[in-house]
N, C-alpha and C positions, 0 to 999 in steps of 0.2 A: 233453759234459755227462752227468752221471749221472742217469738217470731214477729218480724216486721209486717204490719198490715198496709196494704196499698190504699193510699188516700184517694177519695173521690169527691168531686164537688157535688154535694148533696145537701138539701135543706132538711134538717132534722126538726121534728115537731117539738114545741116547747113542753117541758115537763111541769105543767101547772094545771090547776083545775080548770076545765073548760066549761063555760056557762052555756048550757044547752037551751036556754029560753029563746024561742023564735022571735019574741017581741023585742029582743035586744038589738035587732038589725037597725031599727030607726035610731036608737041611742048610739050605736057604733058608727053608723053613717054620718050622724051629726058631728061626731068627733072628727071624722075624716074630712067632712065638708068644711068645717071651721079651719082645719089645718091647711087645706088647699087655698082658702081665702087668704089666710095669713101669708102663705107662700107668695101668692100674686101681689100681696101688699108689702112685700119685702120685710116681713116680720118672722121669718123662719128660724131665727136664732134661738127663740124660746121654746121650740117644739122638741118633743122627745120622739125621734124617728124610730127608736126601738119599740116604743109603746104603740105608735101608729102602725108599724109593720105587723105587730102582734094582733092588733085589732083587725086589720085587713085579712090577716092569715086566718083568724077565727071565722070571719064571714065566709070565706071560701070553703073552709073546712066543713061548715054547716050548710053547704049547698046554696049559699047566697051569691055565688059567683056571677050569675047572669044579672041579678038585680044590682049588684055592685057595679058591674061594667056599664049598665044602662044609666045608673045614677051619675057615674063619672062622666059619661058622654054628655049628659044634659048640663052638668056643672061646667065642663070645659066650654060648651057652647055659650053659656051665659057670660063667662069671663071674656071670651073672644068677642062677643057682641059689644061688650063695654069698650074693649080695646078698639074695635072697629069704629065706634062712634067718636072716640077720641082722635083717631087718625083722620077721619073724615072732616072733623072740625078744624084741623090744622091747616093754616093758610100758607101760600107762597112757598118759599124755598125750604121752610121747616117741615114740609110734608114728608120728604124722604127720611129726615132725621127722626121724626116721630115714629114713622113706620119701623125704622131700624131699632129704635129704643124699645118699642113694644115687642118686636120680634125677639130681641135679646132676652126680655123679661119672660116671654112665653117659653123660649128654649130652656132657660134656667129652671123655670117652674116644672116643665115636663120632666127634666132629669130627676128632680126631687120626687115628684109624684111617681115616676117609674120605680124609684128605689123603694118607696113605701108599698107599692103594689106588686113587688117583684114576684111574690108567691102566686098571685093571680096570673101574672104574665106567663109563668113557667108551667102552670098546671091547667087552669081553666081556659085561658086564651089558646094555648096549644091544642088542647083536646077538642075544643069547640070551633077551632079554625077562625078565631076572631082576629082583628087587627091588633097588634101589640100596642101598649099604652102610648109609647113615644110616637110611633107611626100614626096612631089615631090622632094625636095632638097635631101632627103636621098636616094631615088631611083636613082636619077641621079648620086649621089656620088658612089653608089654601081656599077652602070653599067659603068660609065666613068672612075672611079678611081680604086676601089677595084678589079673590074674584067677586068681591062685593061690588054692586053696580056703581057706587060712587068712588070706588078705589081702583078697580081694574083698568078702566080706560085712562084714568088720571096717572096711574103708575107708569103705564106704557108711554104716554105722552111726555111725562117728565123725563124718563130715561132717554127717549129719542131726542128730546129738545136739548138735553145736556150734551149728547153726542154731537148734535148738529153745531152747537156753540163751540165745542172743542174743535170740530173740523174747520170752523171759520176763524180759528186762532185764539179763542178765549181759554182761560185756565178754569178748570172745573175740579170739584172734589172727587178725585179718583178713588180715594178710600171708601167714600160713601157709595160710589157706583159699584165698586168691587163687592162690598158687603151686600148690596141689594141683589146683584146678579147671583151671588153665592147663595142667597136665600132662595131664589128661584130654582137653582140647581139642586139645593137640598130638598126642595119639595118634589123633585122628580124630573127626569130628563124631558118628559113630555110637557111639563109646566114651563121649563126654560125655553123649549123649542116653540111651543104654541103661543105662550104669553109674551115672549120677548124676541127670540132669534128670528122667527119667520117674518114678523113685521119689520124687524130691524134690517133684514136683508132686502126686503121690498123697498123700504124707504131709501136704503143705500143705493140700490139700483137706479131709482129715480134721481137721486142727488147726483150720482156720477154720470148719468146720461146727460143731464142738463149742463153740468160743469164741463164735461168733455166737449160738448157742442160749442160752448163759449170759448174754450181754449183753442180748439182747432180753427176757429174763425179769426183769432187774433195772434196766434203764435206760429213760429216756424216749427219744422219737424223736431229739431234738436231741443228747443224750449219745451215743446209739448211732452216729449219723452222724459225730460227732467221732472216735469210736474207729475206725470204718471208714476214715475219711480218714487217720488217723494210720497205720493198718496198711498202707494202700496206699503211703503215702510211705516207710514203712520198707522195704517190699519193693522199691520202685524204687531206693532207696539201696543195698540189699543186692546187687541185681543189678549195679549200677554199680561196686560195690567188688570183688566177687570171683566174678562169673559171666559167662557169654557174653551179649552184648547181645541175642541172639535169644530169650533166656529171658524178657525183659521182658514182652512181650505175653502169654506163656503164664501167668506167675505172677499178673499183674494180672487176667487173665481168671478165674483160680481165685478170687481174692479177690472180684472183682465178682460171681461166681456165688454163692459161699457166703455172703458177708456182705450183698449187696445184692439180687440178683435173687431168691434164694430167700425173702427176707423183705419184698419190696417192698410188696405189698398190706398186710401187717400194719403196716409202718412208716408208710405214708402215711395209713392209716385209724386209727392208734393213738389210743386214747381219751385226751383231755386233753393230748396233746402232738403229735398228728399234723399233717398238712398244714393242715387247717382251723383248728386252734388257732394255728398259725404265722401264718396270714392274720389271724385275729382280733386277735392280740397284736402284730402288726407285727414279727415276728422275722425281720428281713431277713438277718441272718447265717446263721441256720439254713436259711432258704429258699434262699439262695445255695448253701449247702453241699449241700442236697438236689438242687438243679438240676444242679450240677456232677457230683455222684456218679451220679445216675440217668441222665445222658446216656450213661454207659458201659454201661447195661443196655438190652436190647431192650424197646421200648415204655415205657421209663422216662418220657420227656418226655410222651408221649401220655397216659399215666396221670395225671401231674401236671396236665396241661391239662384232662383230663376232670373230675377232682375239683374243680379251681378253677372251671370253668364251672358245674358243678352247685351249688357253694356260692354263687357270685355270683348265680345265678338264684334260688336259694331265699331268700337274704337280701334280694335285690331284690324278689322277690314279696311277702315279708313287709312290706317298706317301702311298696310301692305299694298294698297292700290293707289297711293298718292305718287304720281310720277316724280315729284320733287324729292320726296323722302327716300326713294329707292335709287337715286342717282349715285349715292355713296354707300356701297354695300356695308362697309365697316360701321358707319354711322347708323345705318338701318338696323343692323343686328344689335348695336348698343342701345337703340331705342327699345327694341324687344326685351333686352335684358333689364333695362330700367323699369319697363312696365311689369315684368315678372317680379322683380324685387319689390316693387310698390305693393302688388297684391299679396305676395308672400308675407310681407310685413303686416298687412291688414289682417290676414288670416291668423297669423301668429299672435298679434297683440290684441286684436278686437274680437276674433272669432274662436279663441281658445284652441287653436290648432285643430279645428274641427275637420276630420278626414273627409266628410261629405262635401264641405266647401272646397277643400283642396282638390278633390276629384272633379268638381264642377269647373274649377279654374283650369285644370289640366285639359279637360275636354274642350273648353273654350279656346285655349291657346292652340291646341291641335287643329281646331276648326279653321281659324283664320290664317295661321302660318302656312298651311297647305293651299290656301287660295292663290298664293303667288308661287308659280312653279320654279322660280329662281331662288327660293329660300334655301335649298340645299347648297347651291353655289355660293350664296351670300354668307352663309354660316361658315363654309369652308374658307372663304376669303377673310372673314373675321379672325378665324383661328390662325390663318397664315400671317395676318398682320400682327397678332400678339406673339407668335413664335419667331418672328423675324428678329435677327440681331439688330440692336440699336433702337428699339422702341423706347421713346422718351419716358423716363420716370418709372420704368417697369423693372421689378426684380422677380426672382423665381417664385417667391411666395405669392406675389400679386398675380403672376401668370397662372399659377396653380388654382387660385381662387376663381379667376375668370374662366379657366377651362372647366371647372366643376359646374359653373353656371351655364356655360355653352352646352354641356351635355344634357341639361334639362331641355333646351331647345331642340337638340338633336333627337331626343326621345319622341318629340312631337311630330317629327318628319315621317311622312308616309313613303317617301322615296329615298330611303337611306342609301340605296345603291347609287343614286345620282350624287349624293354627298361623297360617297366613297370614290367615285370617278374623279370629281374635282379635287378632293383631298389628296389623292394620289399625285395629280398633276402639280398641285401647289407644294406638296412635300418634296417632290423630285426637284423642283426649282430651288427650294431652300437648301436641300442637301448638296446639290451640285454646285451651287454658288457659295456655299459656306456661310449662309446667312441665318442659321438657326440660333435662337437664344441660347439653347444648351441641349446637349443630347439627352440630359435627364428630363427636361420639359417635353421633348419630342416623344420619348419613350413613355412618359407618364400619360400622354394623350393616347398612345397606342394601347396602354393597359386599360384605360377607361373605355375605349372603343371595343376592345376584346371582351371586357366584362359585360358590356351592353349587348353585343351582337355575336359573340363567339369567335373562335379561332379563325374560321374561314374568312371572316370579314377583314382580318388584319394580317393574314399570312403573307400576302404580297408586299404589304407595307413593311413588315419585319424583314422580308427578303431584301429590301432596299438598303436597310442598315447593315445587313450582313455583307452585301456587295461592297459597301464603302470600306468596311474593315478589311475585307479580302483585298480590295484595291490598294489600300495603304500598305499592307504586307507585301503585295506583289511589286509595288514601286520601290520599296526598300531593297528587295532582292534584285530588281533590275539594275539599280544604280550601284549596288554592291558588286555586280558582275560586269559592269560597263567599264571599259578602258578606252582612253583616247583623249581627244582635245577637250580640255575643261572649259574652253571659251565657247563651245558650241551651245545652241539653245537647249534649255531643259524643258521637259514636258512632265505633266502630272496627269496620268490617265485614270479615269474612273471606268472600271469594267462593269458594265450593267447587264444583268441577266435579262434577256428579252421579255420573258413572261412577267417579270416583276415590275418593270418600269413602263410608264406611259409614253414610250417612244414611238414615233411614226417613221416609216421608211422615208429616207430623203436621199437626194443625189449628192454625194460628197463633192465639195468644191476642190479646186486645184490649189493645194497648199504650197507655200513658198519652198524652194529647194532645201533650205536649211531645216525646215520643219519635216519635210518628207524624209530626209536622211535619218533623223532621230526616231521618227515614227516607224520606219521600216526596221530599225534596230529593235525597237520594242516589240513589233509584231513577231520578229524571228525569235526573240527571247520567250514570249508568251506561248506561241504555238509549239516551241520546243519543249516546254515544260507541261503542256496540257494537250493531250492527244484528242483528236476528233472534235475540236472546237473551231468556231469561226469568229473573226473579228470584223465588225463593220463600223467604220468611223462615223459618228454623228457630229459632223462639223457645224451643224446649226445650233448646237447646245453648248459649245465650249466658250472659253474666254482666254485672254492673253494679256500679259504685261510687256509692253515694248518701250525701249528707250529711244527718245527722239531729240534732235537739236533744232531749235527755232531761233534764228538770229543770234546764235552763240549761247542761247540759254537751254539748259538740259531739263527735260521733263520726262516723267514716266507715265505712259498712257495705259489705262486699264480699258480694254476694248473687247468686243466679241471676236470670235474666230474669223467671221466674215470681214469685219473691219480691219483686222490684222492683215488678212490677205490683200485687201485693197491698199492699205498704207505701205506695205512692203514693196509694192510695185514702184513707189516713188523714190526708192533707193537708186534706181537706174533710169528714171525718166522724170523730167520736170513737169510735163503736161501729158494728160491722157484723155481720150474721148470716152464717152459712156460705152461705146462699142468695144474699144480697146480693153477696158476694164472687164467687161462682161466676158469677152473671149479669153482673157488671161486668167480669170478666176473661176469661171464656170458657176458662179453663184446664180441661183434662180432669179428670174427677172424681178418678181415682187420683193424678194428679200434684198436684192441689190439696190433697188430704189430707196428702200428704208435705210439701208446701210449708208448710202451716199448722202442722203438727206441729213442724217445724224452727224456726219463728218463735215459737211459743208454749209448747212443751213441753220444750225442751232447757235444762237448768239452766245459768245463766250466759249464755245467748244469747237469753233470752225477751224480745225487743223488743216482743212483743204479749202481752196478758193475755187468758186464755180463761175464759169462764164457761159452765158450771161447770168447775172445775179437774179435770182427769183427763189420763191419758197418751194416750188415744185421741181422735181427732177424729170428732164425729158431726154430722149435718146440722142438729141443733138448737142447736148451740153459737153463742155470740156472742163477738166478738173486739173488744178495745179497745187503743188505743195505750197502752203501758206507760211512763208518764213517770218511773217509779221505777227503770228499767233502769240499772245501773251496770257499769262495766268499767274496769280499770286501763289498758287499751289504748285509744288513740285510734282505731286502725284495727281493726275487729272483723270477722273472717270468719265468716259463718254458712253452714254446710254444709247439704246436703239429706239428710234421713233417707231411707235406702233400706230398703224392707221386705224382710226376708230371704226371705219366702215368694214374692217375685216373681223371685228369681234363677233358680229352676229352669225356669219357663216361658221365660225369656230364653235360657237355655242350650239348651233344646229347640228354640227357634226358630232359634238359630244353627246347630245341627246340621242342622235341616231345610233351611236355606239352603245349607249345604255340600253336602248330598245333591242338591239341585236343580242346583247349579253343576257337579256331577260328570257329570250326564247328557250335556250337549253334548260334554264332553271325551271321554267313552267313545265316543259316536257318531262323533266326528271320528277317533278312533284306529281304529275298525272300518272306516270308509270308506277311510282311508289304507292299511290293510293289504289290504283287498279290492281296492283299485284296482291295487295292485302284483301281487297274487297271482291275482286273477280268480276262482279257485275254491279253496275251503278248507273243511275239516270243522269242526264245532262246537268240539271240544276244542282244535284248533290256534288257532282265533280267540281262545278264552279265554286260552290261553298267551301269544299274541302281544300281546294287549291289556294283560294284566297286566305283561308285560315293558316295554311302552312307557310305562305310567303309574306304575310303582312308584316312580319318583323323586318323585312328588307324593303318591300314595296307592295303597293296594292295593284295586283294584276288586273288588266282590263278584261272583262268577260268576252269581248269580241276577239281579243288576242288569244285567250284560252281556247275559244272555239276553233280558231285557226290551227293552234298547235294540236288539238285533238284530231283535226282533219289530216294534219301531217303525219301523226302517229298511225292513223288508219291506213294511209297510203303506204307507209313503211311496214305495215302488218304487225304493229304492236297491239293494236286494238281492232275490234270489228263492231259494227252495229248489229243489234238484235234483228232477226229477220221478221219478227212479228211487231215489236214495238221499236220504232226507229229512234226513240229518245233514250233507249237503253244501250249501253256500251259493254262489251265483254273483253276481258283481257286475254290475249293470246300468248301462251307460254313460249 
């Protein structure tokens, strides 16, 4: 069997007689020289490349490699000098074409010459560390042609002139440009960089510096950014068409610097068209363009964020401090939501949902919302308005969407405990009056609050719902066990757990005998089924439906408990003085005045007649049953007039209750911290307490200090005897 031999790429010597006469070099070189001339003259078709290869092979074999290499170098120089003269003599636009034609000829010739001298390339050149034939031809082309005094500067000027004309909108021969820059790249990266790229970037910087100055003087911000964006796109396309890909970052950096970075502050703050105007006019496209362009510039995005934050804070501050805009709490909060929606949309559409921008927006909203200490109350009033039954055009899905948005504002509040206080009051009124949109919407809001603030925040609110369910079951049991006159008044009692509801102690009024009778029956029933409990009637919170006859017309009046007590007196008297009514009902003075004002002084609802007629109630007034009262409605709701001057003391009282509620929370936080740390300095306690409580409110350092003093007095803590700023925990 024949074993297979491994093939190797190896040049085998020819098996023919070798002429060893040294004088044969001149004859052999003459043959090669003539062949090279024919190659450059495009007459290579008649040459025998095998014979030429053998000739060169023999010269190298007989140690004439160096002489052959030197002769080749001189020969190539001669041909290139002829080409150089031809290129130099070419005028006008034909210059580049002639250069490219000669370059193509030289390249083709070099490939053929390299094939003829392949043996020299692989043996002599490698051994003596000479430049390979093809590379030698490129170096000679670089030095003799490209860097010839009359070609070097002209070539660069021609290329830069063509690029300038293209920038000014003219059409140029991109194919010729591509082949020329490709030639420079083939000659080496340093040739491309030094002979073209470096001056190209310098000229480009000068061009865009001048152009940007012209643009910024005559264009608004939006127009300028469009021009800058277009120039960037043009340069990217230009590089892709006829330059080295590595030039991309360099030329775009030039455009970024000259058109964007150098004018960034002026563009962003440009009067009537800068960033703030884009925000005001909702110019999403311009904002998106600015965002995308300035992310290419150092500090570009941080500058945009800073201006955005300042603008949001300023406009927000103007909103929360404008006396006219805070008159209507619901409208005030709606403006806040509209503002939030506006900037959320901008960040989503124009700023690619950038988290850094969203965080800056959140920080700005938190800053200005808390400038108005009534923001917690207003947000609670807004929720109350949306959750009340009968809101025009609202359905459950709309309400849910609004609640989600409100929770964003709620997160910004630093005094969440104040919101909780007001929310509890408003929720209580909705539940007790039956004015909620739906239990589902109410419970959805509780879930959102619990998710945000924890169980403790909503435990009492959930207790209110539990009380209503318990009350419903209790009333069913009561009437199931009640026997007697079916014509007697009926009552619906809401049994409220004292700790869960925002009720205040009040003096019960004197109920009519009919109501007292059914009330006592319920008291006996309830206390008989629940041991150890007490019932206290909150007569200031109830309401009643009573039937009344006015001039033969029957109406059903929906009134408060106080109003019911007053009206029931006129079943047995035609006229009563203010003093008579006060003595018979026991209604507190301020409440009685409002009650009588709503019954006798409201146009269209005056079921009583007052003498003398006036808008105000005085203790000398006399009241009569108004048999001339008329209404188109069978059911008439008579509201209670609320004196405007009494709202401020109520708000002050709520604030005071909040401050009192904070004290035990601050003390509990101090004890928790000191129990784990044992010894801590004053400033560290302030920092730790603030950190623990900031989810509900920001405690005042002065208040924290007072609570520390209180804990020292009660011997929970003590001061260090050496360092008075240190506190120790006492077990």
